[in-house]
C-alpha positions as CSV (number, residue, x, y, z in Angstrom):
1,M,0.0,0.4,0.0
2,K,1.6,3.4,-1.1
3,I,0.9,6.0,1.9
4,N,-0.1,9.8,1.0
5,K,-2.0,12.4,2.3
6,E,-5.5,10.9,1.1
7,T,-4.4,7.3,3.7
8,K,-7.1,6.8,6.3
9,L,-5.6,5.6,9.3
10,W,-8.4,2.4,9.1
11,D,-7.0,1.8,6.1
12,V,-3.6,0.6,7.2
13,I,-5.4,-0.4,10.3
14,K,-7.4,-2.9,8.4
15,A,-4.2,-4.2,6.3
16,F,-1.3,-4.0,8.7
17,N,-2.2,-4.2,12.3
18,W,-0.6,-6.6,14.5
19,K,0.8,-8.4,11.4
20,W,4.9,-7.8,10.6
21,C,5.4,-6.1,7.2
22,V,8.2,-4.1,5.1
23,V,8.2,-0.7,5.2
24,T,9.9,1.3,2.8
25,L,10.6,4.6,3.8
26,K,11.1,7.6,1.4
27,N,14.6,7.5,1.2
28,G,14.8,4.1,-0.3
29,K,15.2,2.1,3.0
30,R,13.7,-0.9,3.7
31,I,12.7,-2.4,7.3
32,K,10.6,-5.7,8.3
33,L,9.2,-4.8,11.6
34,Y,5.3,-5.7,13.6
35,I,3.1,-3.1,13.3
36,V,1.1,-3.1,16.6
37,D,-0.8,0.4,16.1
38,V,-1.5,3.3,13.8
39,D,-2.6,6.4,15.9
40,Y,-2.9,9.9,15.2
41,E,-0.1,12.5,17.7
42,A,-1.7,15.2,18.8
43,F,1.7,16.8,16.9
44,G,-0.8,17.0,14.1
45,Y,0.8,13.6,12.0
46,N,-0.2,10.1,11.5
47,I,2.2,7.3,12.5
48,I,2.4,3.5,12.9
49,V,3.6,1.6,16.3
50,Y,5.7,-0.6,15.7
51,N,8.7,-3.4,16.8
52,Y,11.1,-6.1,16.6
53,T,9.6,-8.9,18.5
54,G,6.1,-9.3,17.4
55,S,4.4,-8.7,20.5
56,N,1.6,-6.5,20.6
57,S,3.7,-4.4,23.1
58,Y,4.3,-1.0,22.1
59,G,7.9,0.2,20.8
60,N,8.7,2.8,18.2
61,D,6.7,4.7,15.9
62,I,7.2,6.4,12.3
63,Q,5.5,9.0,10.7
64,F,2.8,8.9,8.1
65,S,5.0,11.3,5.9
66,D,8.4,9.5,5.9
67,I,6.8,6.2,4.2
68,D,6.7,5.5,1.0
69,E,4.9,1.9,0.7
70,I,4.0,-0.6,3.0
71,E,3.0,-4.2,2.3
72,L,2.8,-7.6,4.1
73,Y,5.6,-9.8,5.0
74,K,6.4,-13.0,3.1
75,S,8.8,-15.4,4.7
76,E,10.8,-17.2,2.1
77,E,8.8,-20.5,3.9
């Protein structure tokens, strides 16, 4: 899913919440992470909250404005 100004929080939650994903940042970096939540911050921007453990515990966050694309992680199995 491409992330842009029209991307809605609910669309990202429905597709990726509590799932392993690969996030491609606008700088080209690709990160495998577990999306725990999607939220609207008081500072006025949308974020995804993620960790690297696969637990439903909160961890770090990335602003939507830094993300180019999110896709489900496909294992090599």
